[in-house]
py3Dmol code that shows the C-alpha trace and the ligand (Angstrom):
import py3Dmol

protein = """\
ATOM      1  CA  UNK A   1     -10.866 -49.194 -19.785  1.00  0.00           C
ATOM      2  CA  UNK A   2     -10.030 -45.488 -19.934  1.00  0.00           C
ATOM      3  CA  UNK A   3      -7.537 -44.569 -17.202  1.00  0.00           C
ATOM      4  CA  UNK A   4      -7.974 -41.714 -14.771  1.00  0.00           C
ATOM      5  CA  UNK A   5      -5.117 -39.219 -15.265  1.00  0.00           C
ATOM      6  CA  UNK A   6      -4.299 -36.864 -12.396  1.00  0.00           C
ATOM      7  CA  UNK A   7      -4.001 -33.213 -13.195  1.00  0.00           C
ATOM      8  CA  UNK A   8      -0.840 -32.267 -11.348  1.00  0.00           C
ATOM      9  CA  UNK A   9      -0.057 -29.528 -10.842  1.00  0.00           C
ATOM     10  CA  UNK A  10      -3.780 -28.687 -10.690  1.00  0.00           C
ATOM     11  CA  UNK A  11      -4.768 -27.005 -13.928  1.00  0.00           C
ATOM     12  CA  UNK A  12      -7.616 -26.534 -16.327  1.00  0.00           C
ATOM     13  CA  UNK A  13      -9.325 -29.769 -17.342  1.00  0.00           C
ATOM     14  CA  UNK A  14      -9.407 -30.793 -20.976  1.00  0.00           C
ATOM     15  CA  UNK A  15     -12.418 -33.110 -21.091  1.00  0.00           C
ATOM     16  CA  UNK A  16     -15.731 -31.998 -22.556  1.00  0.00           C
ATOM     17  CA  UNK A  17     -17.981 -33.853 -20.077  1.00  0.00           C
ATOM     18  CA  UNK A  18     -17.823 -32.725 -16.442  1.00  0.00           C
ATOM     19  CA  UNK A  19     -18.192 -35.069 -13.464  1.00  0.00           C
ATOM     20  CA  UNK A  20     -17.963 -34.319  -9.750  1.00  0.00           C
ATOM     21  CA  UNK A  21     -16.850 -36.473  -6.833  1.00  0.00           C
ATOM     22  CA  UNK A  22     -18.746 -34.798  -3.995  1.00  0.00           C
ATOM     23  CA  UNK A  23     -18.174 -35.847  -0.380  1.00  0.00           C
ATOM     24  CA  UNK A  24     -20.186 -35.370   2.767  1.00  0.00           C
ATOM     25  CA  UNK A  25     -17.728 -36.634   5.365  1.00  0.00           C
ATOM     26  CA  UNK A  26     -16.660 -40.143   4.276  1.00  0.00           C
ATOM     27  CA  UNK A  27     -19.800 -40.522   2.159  1.00  0.00           C
ATOM     28  CA  UNK A  28     -19.840 -39.850  -1.554  1.00  0.00           C
ATOM     29  CA  UNK A  29     -22.929 -38.183  -2.988  1.00  0.00           C
ATOM     30  CA  UNK A  30     -24.357 -40.166  -5.896  1.00  0.00           C
ATOM     31  CA  UNK A  31     -27.525 -40.269  -7.926  1.00  0.00           C
ATOM     32  CA  UNK A  32     -30.018 -42.859  -6.747  1.00  0.00           C
ATOM     33  CA  UNK A  33     -30.093 -44.280 -10.269  1.00  0.00           C
ATOM     34  CA  UNK A  34     -26.301 -44.274 -10.731  1.00  0.00           C
ATOM     35  CA  UNK A  35     -25.122 -45.367  -7.315  1.00  0.00           C
ATOM     36  CA  UNK A  36     -21.456 -45.900  -8.102  1.00  0.00           C
ATOM     37  CA  UNK A  37     -20.739 -42.952 -10.381  1.00  0.00           C
ATOM     38  CA  UNK A  38     -19.729 -39.327  -9.777  1.00  0.00           C
ATOM     39  CA  UNK A  39     -22.343 -36.613 -10.308  1.00  0.00           C
ATOM     40  CA  UNK A  40     -22.848 -34.978 -13.674  1.00  0.00           C
ATOM     41  CA  UNK A  41     -22.323 -31.229 -13.811  1.00  0.00           C
ATOM     42  CA  UNK A  42     -20.649 -28.280 -15.468  1.00  0.00           C
ATOM     43  CA  UNK A  43     -17.218 -26.691 -14.887  1.00  0.00           C
ATOM     44  CA  UNK A  44     -18.909 -24.557 -12.217  1.00  0.00           C
ATOM     45  CA  UNK A  45     -20.287 -27.382 -10.102  1.00  0.00           C
ATOM     46  CA  UNK A  46     -22.377 -30.533 -10.002  1.00  0.00           C
ATOM     47  CA  UNK A  47     -26.028 -30.444 -10.973  1.00  0.00           C
ATOM     48  CA  UNK A  48     -28.642 -30.340  -8.222  1.00  0.00           C
ATOM     49  CA  UNK A  49     -26.356 -29.604  -5.273  1.00  0.00           C
ATOM     50  CA  UNK A  50     -24.362 -26.608  -4.006  1.00  0.00           C
ATOM     51  CA  UNK A  51     -20.781 -27.406  -3.035  1.00  0.00           C
ATOM     52  CA  UNK A  52     -17.635 -25.730  -1.746  1.00  0.00           C
ATOM     53  CA  UNK A  53     -13.885 -26.467  -1.811  1.00  0.00           C
ATOM     54  CA  UNK A  54     -14.062 -27.234  -5.507  1.00  0.00           C
ATOM     55  CA  UNK A  55     -10.976 -28.337  -7.406  1.00  0.00           C
ATOM     56  CA  UNK A  56      -9.867 -30.238 -10.477  1.00  0.00           C
ATOM     57  CA  UNK A  57      -8.687 -33.801  -9.996  1.00  0.00           C
ATOM     58  CA  UNK A  58      -7.818 -34.741 -13.547  1.00  0.00           C
ATOM     59  CA  UNK A  59      -9.277 -36.311 -16.628  1.00  0.00           C
ATOM     60  CA  UNK A  60     -10.593 -39.691 -17.693  1.00  0.00           C
ATOM     61  CA  UNK A  61     -10.999 -39.882 -21.447  1.00  0.00           C
ATOM     62  CA  UNK A  62     -13.398 -37.079 -22.358  1.00  0.00           C
ATOM     63  CA  UNK A  63     -14.339 -36.526 -18.699  1.00  0.00           C
ATOM     64  CA  UNK A  64     -13.099 -33.563 -16.699  1.00  0.00           C
ATOM     65  CA  UNK A  65     -13.000 -34.838 -13.125  1.00  0.00           C
ATOM     66  CA  UNK A  66     -13.541 -32.547 -10.129  1.00  0.00           C
ATOM     67  CA  UNK A  67     -13.892 -32.874  -6.362  1.00  0.00           C
ATOM     68  CA  UNK A  68     -16.010 -30.865  -3.942  1.00  0.00           C
ATOM     69  CA  UNK A  69     -17.528 -31.049  -0.486  1.00  0.00           C
ATOM     70  CA  UNK A  70     -20.910 -30.399   1.108  1.00  0.00           C
ATOM     71  CA  UNK A  71     -21.463 -29.759   4.835  1.00  0.00           C
ATOM     72  CA  UNK A  72     -22.298 -32.663   7.150  1.00  0.00           C
ATOM     73  CA  UNK A  73     -25.812 -31.283   7.710  1.00  0.00           C
ATOM     74  CA  UNK A  74     -26.494 -30.722   4.009  1.00  0.00           C
ATOM     75  CA  UNK A  75     -29.876 -32.112   3.017  1.00  0.00           C
ATOM     76  CA  UNK A  76     -29.859 -33.870  -0.309  1.00  0.00           C
ATOM     77  CA  UNK A  77     -32.505 -33.210  -2.917  1.00  0.00           C
ATOM     78  CA  UNK A  78     -34.681 -35.976  -4.269  1.00  0.00           C
ATOM     79  CA  UNK A  79     -32.784 -38.297  -6.550  1.00  0.00           C
ATOM     80  CA  UNK A  80     -29.516 -38.038  -4.607  1.00  0.00           C
ATOM     81  CA  UNK A  81     -28.173 -40.289  -1.873  1.00  0.00           C
ATOM     82  CA  UNK A  82     -24.854 -41.017  -0.212  1.00  0.00           C
ATOM     83  CA  UNK A  83     -22.702 -44.130  -0.195  1.00  0.00           C
ATOM     84  CA  UNK A  84     -19.810 -44.724   2.185  1.00  0.00           C
ATOM     85  CA  UNK A  85     -16.570 -44.968   0.272  1.00  0.00           C
ATOM     86  CA  UNK A  86     -15.796 -48.350   1.822  1.00  0.00           C
ATOM     87  CA  UNK A  87     -19.169 -49.659   0.592  1.00  0.00           C
ATOM     88  CA  UNK A  88     -18.484 -48.247  -2.850  1.00  0.00           C
ATOM     89  CA  UNK A  89     -15.123 -50.055  -2.947  1.00  0.00           C
ATOM     90  CA  UNK A  90     -16.874 -53.374  -2.320  1.00  0.00           C
ATOM     91  CA  UNK A  91     -19.577 -52.969  -4.924  1.00  0.00           C
ATOM     92  CA  UNK A  92     -19.570 -55.101  -8.031  1.00  0.00           C
ATOM     93  CA  UNK A  93     -18.723 -53.356 -11.267  1.00  0.00           C
ATOM     94  CA  UNK A  94     -16.948 -50.349  -9.770  1.00  0.00           C
ATOM     95  CA  UNK A  95     -13.819 -49.735 -11.813  1.00  0.00           C
ATOM     96  CA  UNK A  96     -10.398 -49.187 -10.230  1.00  0.00           C
ATOM     97  CA  UNK A  97     -10.299 -45.737 -11.787  1.00  0.00           C
ATOM     98  CA  UNK A  98     -13.534 -44.645 -10.094  1.00  0.00           C
ATOM     99  CA  UNK A  99     -12.152 -45.903  -6.775  1.00  0.00           C
ATOM    100  CA  UNK A 100      -8.849 -44.114  -7.353  1.00  0.00           C
ATOM    101  CA  UNK A 101     -10.542 -40.825  -8.232  1.00  0.00           C
ATOM    102  CA  UNK A 102     -13.014 -41.141  -5.350  1.00  0.00           C
ATOM    103  CA  UNK A 103     -10.205 -41.890  -2.869  1.00  0.00           C
ATOM    104  CA  UNK A 104      -8.183 -38.966  -4.173  1.00  0.00           C
ATOM    105  CA  UNK A 105     -11.199 -36.648  -3.924  1.00  0.00           C
ATOM    106  CA  UNK A 106     -12.106 -37.792  -0.418  1.00  0.00           C
ATOM    107  CA  UNK A 107      -8.602 -37.271   0.946  1.00  0.00           C
ATOM    108  CA  UNK A 108      -8.139 -33.878  -0.688  1.00  0.00           C
ATOM    109  CA  UNK A 109     -11.476 -32.451   0.441  1.00  0.00           C
ATOM    110  CA  UNK A 110     -10.801 -33.784   3.931  1.00  0.00           C
ATOM    111  CA  UNK A 111      -7.390 -32.101   4.029  1.00  0.00           C
ATOM    112  CA  UNK A 112      -8.816 -28.863   2.676  1.00  0.00           C
ATOM    113  CA  UNK A 113     -11.715 -28.737   5.131  1.00  0.00           C
ATOM    114  CA  UNK A 114      -9.796 -29.811   8.249  1.00  0.00           C
ATOM    115  CA  UNK A 115      -6.607 -27.808   7.707  1.00  0.00           C
ATOM    116  CA  UNK A 116      -7.168 -24.130   8.449  1.00  0.00           C
ATOM    117  CA  UNK A 117      -4.536 -22.741  10.774  1.00  0.00           C
ATOM    118  CA  UNK A 118      -0.790 -23.160  11.104  1.00  0.00           C
ATOM    119  CA  UNK A 119       0.140 -25.885  13.577  1.00  0.00           C
ATOM    120  CA  UNK A 120       3.290 -23.932  14.492  1.00  0.00           C
ATOM    121  CA  UNK A 121       2.052 -20.351  15.021  1.00  0.00           C
ATOM    122  CA  UNK A 122      -1.741 -20.393  14.602  1.00  0.00           C
ATOM    123  CA  UNK A 123      -1.958 -17.992  11.638  1.00  0.00           C
ATOM    124  CA  UNK A 124      -4.344 -18.861   8.785  1.00  0.00           C
ATOM    125  CA  UNK A 125      -2.907 -20.922   5.933  1.00  0.00           C
ATOM    126  CA  UNK A 126      -3.078 -19.937   2.305  1.00  0.00           C
ATOM    127  CA  UNK A 127      -3.150 -22.279  -0.637  1.00  0.00           C
ATOM    128  CA  UNK A 128       0.186 -22.796  -2.422  1.00  0.00           C
ATOM    129  CA  UNK A 129      -0.335 -22.096  -6.149  1.00  0.00           C
ATOM    130  CA  UNK A 130      -0.142 -25.147  -8.434  1.00  0.00           C
ATOM    131  CA  UNK A 131       0.027 -27.448  -5.450  1.00  0.00           C
ATOM    132  CA  UNK A 132      -2.268 -29.223  -2.991  1.00  0.00           C
ATOM    133  CA  UNK A 133      -0.373 -27.835  -0.004  1.00  0.00           C
ATOM    134  CA  UNK A 134      -0.883 -24.886   2.339  1.00  0.00           C
ATOM    135  CA  UNK A 135       1.638 -22.312   3.489  1.00  0.00           C
ATOM    136  CA  UNK A 136       1.741 -20.085   6.560  1.00  0.00           C
ATOM    137  CA  UNK A 137       3.265 -16.780   5.493  1.00  0.00           C
ATOM    138  CA  UNK A 138       4.209 -15.462   8.982  1.00  0.00           C
ATOM    139  CA  UNK A 139       6.402 -18.466   9.854  1.00  0.00           C
ATOM    140  CA  UNK A 140       6.935 -20.116   6.417  1.00  0.00           C
ATOM    141  CA  UNK A 141       5.593 -23.464   7.602  1.00  0.00           C
ATOM    142  CA  UNK A 142       4.116 -25.628   4.824  1.00  0.00           C
ATOM    143  CA  UNK A 143       1.829 -28.613   5.050  1.00  0.00           C
ATOM    144  CA  UNK A 144       0.636 -31.143   2.452  1.00  0.00           C
ATOM    145  CA  UNK A 145      -2.091 -33.794   2.307  1.00  0.00           C
ATOM    146  CA  UNK A 146      -0.870 -36.672   4.503  1.00  0.00           C
ATOM    147  CA  UNK A 147      -0.395 -40.243   3.339  1.00  0.00           C
ATOM    148  CA  UNK A 148       0.330 -42.866   6.000  1.00  0.00           C
ATOM    149  CA  UNK A 149       1.959 -46.139   4.916  1.00  0.00           C
ATOM    150  CA  UNK A 150       0.891 -49.339   6.604  1.00  0.00           C
ATOM    151  CA  UNK A 151       2.051 -52.885   5.865  1.00  0.00           C
ATOM    152  CA  UNK A 152      -0.189 -55.907   5.413  1.00  0.00           C
ATOM    153  CA  UNK A 153       1.391 -59.350   5.294  1.00  0.00           C
ATOM    154  CA  UNK A 154       0.371 -62.930   4.679  1.00  0.00           C
ATOM    155  CA  UNK A 155       2.444 -65.389   6.741  1.00  0.00           C
ATOM    156  CA  UNK A 156       2.663 -68.810   5.097  1.00  0.00           C
ATOM    157  CA  UNK A 157       4.359 -72.110   5.700  1.00  0.00           C
ATOM    158  CA  UNK A 158       3.803 -74.667   2.950  1.00  0.00           C
ATOM    159  CA  UNK A 159       0.078 -75.368   2.838  1.00  0.00           C
ATOM    160  CA  UNK A 160      -0.746 -73.319   5.948  1.00  0.00           C
ATOM    161  CA  UNK A 161      -1.350 -69.616   6.536  1.00  0.00           C
ATOM    162  CA  UNK A 162      -1.326 -67.766   9.844  1.00  0.00           C
ATOM    163  CA  UNK A 163      -4.429 -65.557  10.014  1.00  0.00           C
ATOM    164  CA  UNK A 164      -5.860 -63.334  12.719  1.00  0.00           C
ATOM    165  CA  UNK A 165      -9.209 -61.923  13.718  1.00  0.00           C
ATOM    166  CA  UNK A 166     -10.349 -59.035  15.881  1.00  0.00           C
ATOM    167  CA  UNK A 167     -13.322 -58.361  18.088  1.00  0.00           C
ATOM    168  CA  UNK A 168     -16.225 -57.350  15.865  1.00  0.00           C
ATOM    169  CA  UNK A 169     -15.012 -59.226  12.783  1.00  0.00           C
ATOM    170  CA  UNK A 170     -17.351 -62.175  13.379  1.00  0.00           C
ATOM    171  CA  UNK A 171     -16.064 -65.350  11.677  1.00  0.00           C
ATOM    172  CA  UNK A 172     -13.767 -63.475   9.323  1.00  0.00           C
ATOM    173  CA  UNK A 173      -9.997 -63.888   9.509  1.00  0.00           C
ATOM    174  CA  UNK A 174      -7.426 -61.705   7.780  1.00  0.00           C
ATOM    175  CA  UNK A 175      -3.756 -60.813   7.562  1.00  0.00           C
ATOM    176  CA  UNK A 176      -1.419 -59.136  10.007  1.00  0.00           C
ATOM    177  CA  UNK A 177      -1.295 -55.376   9.385  1.00  0.00           C
ATOM    178  CA  UNK A 178       0.061 -52.262  11.037  1.00  0.00           C
ATOM    179  CA  UNK A 179       1.351 -48.745  10.537  1.00  0.00           C
ATOM    180  CA  UNK A 180       4.937 -48.086   9.577  1.00  0.00           C
ATOM    181  CA  UNK A 181       6.686 -46.230  12.375  1.00  0.00           C
ATOM    182  CA  UNK A 182       9.053 -43.267  12.035  1.00  0.00           C
ATOM    183  CA  UNK A 183      12.564 -44.383  11.131  1.00  0.00           C
ATOM    184  CA  UNK A 184      11.428 -47.771   9.847  1.00  0.00           C
ATOM    185  CA  UNK A 185      11.484 -49.362   6.399  1.00  0.00           C
ATOM    186  CA  UNK A 186       8.702 -51.657   5.183  1.00  0.00           C
ATOM    187  CA  UNK A 187      10.642 -54.902   5.634  1.00  0.00           C
ATOM    188  CA  UNK A 188      11.529 -54.049   9.242  1.00  0.00           C
ATOM    189  CA  UNK A 189       7.914 -53.061   9.815  1.00  0.00           C
ATOM    190  CA  UNK A 190       6.694 -56.433   8.509  1.00  0.00           C
ATOM    191  CA  UNK A 191       9.027 -58.357  10.817  1.00  0.00           C
ATOM    192  CA  UNK A 192       8.118 -56.162  13.811  1.00  0.00           C
ATOM    193  CA  UNK A 193       4.352 -56.266  13.296  1.00  0.00           C
ATOM    194  CA  UNK A 194       4.418 -60.052  12.878  1.00  0.00           C
ATOM    195  CA  UNK A 195       6.528 -60.420  16.012  1.00  0.00           C
ATOM    196  CA  UNK A 196       4.300 -58.050  18.017  1.00  0.00           C
ATOM    197  CA  UNK A 197       0.938 -59.447  16.911  1.00  0.00           C
ATOM    198  CA  UNK A 198       1.561 -63.197  16.678  1.00  0.00           C
ATOM    199  CA  UNK A 199       5.011 -63.754  18.207  1.00  0.00           C
ATOM    200  CA  UNK A 200       6.683 -65.603  15.311  1.00  0.00           C
ATOM    201  CA  UNK A 201       9.686 -64.803  13.109  1.00  0.00           C
ATOM    202  CA  UNK A 202       9.430 -64.594   9.309  1.00  0.00           C
ATOM    203  CA  UNK A 203      11.846 -64.705   6.349  1.00  0.00           C
ATOM    204  CA  UNK A 204      11.731 -64.195   2.569  1.00  0.00           C
ATOM    205  CA  UNK A 205       9.671 -61.017   2.924  1.00  0.00           C
ATOM    206  CA  UNK A 206       8.454 -60.112  -0.566  1.00  0.00           C
ATOM    207  CA  UNK A 207       6.500 -57.091  -1.786  1.00  0.00           C
ATOM    208  CA  UNK A 208       3.463 -57.993  -3.908  1.00  0.00           C
ATOM    209  CA  UNK A 209       1.474 -54.776  -4.379  1.00  0.00           C
ATOM    210  CA  UNK A 210      -0.277 -51.885  -2.717  1.00  0.00           C
ATOM    211  CA  UNK A 211      -3.689 -50.300  -2.320  1.00  0.00           C
ATOM    212  CA  UNK A 212      -4.856 -46.839  -1.425  1.00  0.00           C
ATOM    213  CA  UNK A 213      -6.910 -47.159   1.751  1.00  0.00           C
ATOM    214  CA  UNK A 214      -8.388 -43.709   2.391  1.00  0.00           C
ATOM    215  CA  UNK A 215      -9.658 -44.278   5.970  1.00  0.00           C
ATOM    216  CA  UNK A 216      -8.420 -41.695   6.630  1.00  0.00           C
ATOM    217  CA  UNK A 217      -5.281 -41.652   4.469  1.00  0.00           C
ATOM    218  CA  UNK A 218      -3.378 -44.928   4.450  1.00  0.00           C
ATOM    219  CA  UNK A 219      -1.658 -46.717   1.635  1.00  0.00           C
ATOM    220  CA  UNK A 220      -1.576 -50.437   2.373  1.00  0.00           C
ATOM    221  CA  UNK A 221       1.722 -52.008   1.261  1.00  0.00           C
ATOM    222  CA  UNK A 222       1.258 -55.742   0.725  1.00  0.00           C
ATOM    223  CA  UNK A 223       3.785 -58.508   1.444  1.00  0.00           C
ATOM    224  CA  UNK A 224       4.142 -62.254   1.579  1.00  0.00           C
ATOM    225  CA  UNK A 225       6.413 -63.629   4.308  1.00  0.00           C
ATOM    226  CA  UNK A 226       7.494 -67.193   4.943  1.00  0.00           C
ATOM    227  CA  UNK A 227       7.282 -68.509   8.473  1.00  0.00           C
ATOM    228  CA  UNK A 228      10.723 -69.037  10.015  1.00  0.00           C
ATOM    229  CA  UNK A 229      10.392 -69.959  13.684  1.00  0.00           C
ATOM    230  CA  UNK A 230       8.478 -69.617  16.945  1.00  0.00           C
ATOM    231  CA  UNK A 231       5.124 -70.504  18.421  1.00  0.00           C
ATOM    232  CA  UNK A 232       2.078 -68.260  18.168  1.00  0.00           C
ATOM    233  CA  UNK A 233       1.932 -65.770  21.032  1.00  0.00           C
ATOM    234  CA  UNK A 234      -1.018 -63.506  20.311  1.00  0.00           C
ATOM    235  CA  UNK A 235      -1.278 -59.822  21.182  1.00  0.00           C
ATOM    236  CA  UNK A 236      -4.495 -60.161  23.175  1.00  0.00           C
ATOM    237  CA  UNK A 237      -5.065 -56.400  23.316  1.00  0.00           C
ATOM    238  CA  UNK A 238      -5.272 -56.118  19.552  1.00  0.00           C
ATOM    239  CA  UNK A 239      -6.475 -59.558  18.424  1.00  0.00           C
ATOM    240  CA  UNK A 240      -9.288 -61.946  19.326  1.00  0.00           C
ATOM    241  CA  UNK A 241      -7.609 -64.988  17.776  1.00  0.00           C
ATOM    242  CA  UNK A 242      -4.573 -66.013  15.711  1.00  0.00           C
ATOM    243  CA  UNK A 243      -4.105 -69.482  14.267  1.00  0.00           C
ATOM    244  CA  UNK A 244      -2.842 -71.577  11.361  1.00  0.00           C
ATOM    245  CA  UNK A 245      -5.289 -72.628   8.659  1.00  0.00           C
ATOM    246  CA  UNK A 246      -4.748 -75.402   6.130  1.00  0.00           C
ATOM    247  CA  UNK A 247      -5.219 -74.554   2.465  1.00  0.00           C
ATOM    248  CA  UNK A 248      -8.245 -76.869   2.200  1.00  0.00           C
ATOM    249  CA  UNK A 249      -9.920 -75.642   5.411  1.00  0.00           C
ATOM    250  CA  UNK A 250      -9.907 -71.884   5.092  1.00  0.00           C
ATOM    251  CA  UNK A 251     -12.179 -69.610   7.146  1.00  0.00           C
ATOM    252  CA  UNK A 252     -14.190 -66.665   5.870  1.00  0.00           C
ATOM    253  CA  UNK A 253     -11.657 -64.174   4.467  1.00  0.00           C
ATOM    254  CA  UNK A 254     -11.759 -60.648   2.953  1.00  0.00           C
ATOM    255  CA  UNK A 255     -13.191 -60.110  -0.544  1.00  0.00           C
ATOM    256  CA  UNK A 256     -10.942 -59.623  -3.592  1.00  0.00           C
ATOM    257  CA  UNK A 257     -11.744 -55.905  -3.564  1.00  0.00           C
ATOM    258  CA  UNK A 258      -9.391 -55.620  -0.568  1.00  0.00           C
ATOM    259  CA  UNK A 259      -5.651 -56.125  -0.938  1.00  0.00           C
ATOM    260  CA  UNK A 260      -5.812 -58.740   1.844  1.00  0.00           C
ATOM    261  CA  UNK A 261      -8.134 -60.837  -0.335  1.00  0.00           C
ATOM    262  CA  UNK A 262      -5.809 -60.440  -3.309  1.00  0.00           C
ATOM    263  CA  UNK A 263      -2.712 -61.497  -1.361  1.00  0.00           C
ATOM    264  CA  UNK A 264      -4.572 -64.554  -0.101  1.00  0.00           C
ATOM    265  CA  UNK A 265      -5.497 -65.332  -3.684  1.00  0.00           C
ATOM    266  CA  UNK A 266      -1.823 -65.327  -4.704  1.00  0.00           C
ATOM    267  CA  UNK A 267      -1.111 -67.893  -2.013  1.00  0.00           C
ATOM    268  CA  UNK A 268      -4.189 -69.988  -2.796  1.00  0.00           C
ATOM    269  CA  UNK A 269      -3.040 -70.163  -6.438  1.00  0.00           C
ATOM    270  CA  UNK A 270       0.420 -71.307  -5.254  1.00  0.00           C
ATOM    271  CA  UNK A 271       2.061 -68.209  -6.731  1.00  0.00           C
ATOM    272  CA  UNK A 272       4.005 -67.052  -3.683  1.00  0.00           C
ATOM    273  CA  UNK A 273       7.250 -66.866  -5.702  1.00  0.00           C
ATOM    274  CA  UNK A 274       5.831 -65.040  -8.718  1.00  0.00           C
ATOM    275  CA  UNK A 275       2.414 -63.508  -7.977  1.00  0.00           C
ATOM    276  CA  UNK A 276       2.102 -59.740  -8.138  1.00  0.00           C
ATOM    277  CA  UNK A 277      -0.792 -57.325  -7.680  1.00  0.00           C
ATOM    278  CA  UNK A 278      -0.856 -54.528 -10.217  1.00  0.00           C
ATOM    279  CA  UNK A 279      -3.461 -51.850  -9.592  1.00  0.00           C
ATOM    280  CA  UNK A 280      -6.548 -52.364  -7.552  1.00  0.00           C
ATOM    281  CA  UNK A 281      -8.183 -55.461  -8.984  1.00  0.00           C
ATOM    282  CA  UNK A 282      -5.637 -56.838 -11.392  1.00  0.00           C
ATOM    283  CA  UNK A 283      -3.391 -59.725 -10.417  1.00  0.00           C
ATOM    284  CA  UNK A 284      -0.519 -60.525 -12.762  1.00  0.00           C
ATOM    285  CA  UNK A 285       1.762 -63.535 -12.621  1.00  0.00           C
TER     286      UNK A 285
END
"""
ligand_1 = """\
1
ZN
Zn 2.836 -20.372 11.057
"""
view = py3Dmol.view(width=600, height=400)
view.addModel(protein, "pdb")
view.setStyle({"model": 0}, {"cartoon": {"style": "trace"}})
view.addModel(ligand_1, "xyz")
view.setStyle({"model": 1}, {"stick": {}})
view.zoomTo()
view.show()
């Protein structure tokens, strides 16, 4: 597998074949016949579609990788269609590098299209050279593409796991998750979110891996935590149910393309002391 290498600071690409990750909102534009791949093109743009906000993302082997955007009302020519990034992430055969590049592209084009005027004084921003950020010259305020950390944690006790579900999830159960708050580290966030959502205390909090989750710009930071004490007291505003499941009577859970599915897999394989997620779909022990 040829890795995707970010071009930072943004510079001229070195690959001889040019591919474009083009977004229309949260949807990536793809060819009907190549539904999980970026569009072919030249250094000036993708074939068969006119884009704006073009920039270089990096390289992948002999590929020069670019990002661009089309307006929400852009009509696609025959042979093109869109796929929601979340759908793309769940498709079989999509490599981690395509997902990484697509997530990077989506977040950068979103930042570039939504960020126009200084939040402090209202003057127009200008691009900072060799950087993804913007600067307001009148007041010197600078802004950069946001990334919001959120924790996701599997609570276990021997052969049981404590899983939760929300309205709209159907029969599927998953892990406790929540945004990190200002002034908080990840371990404190894990303990707080668990306490708030299901009312129990945990110990032996252990980091196992992370996943970019570009909806709109999270990075999910994954943990295992051992149950310590307390009875389940569910946050009924956020959850529809929270309960213990035995290892041999598990409900429907997230797929392995999501970090929640991978953390569950570590526990199911009895690797809570050693299991580690490296990259998007690779689990090392
Ligand atoms: Zn300003």
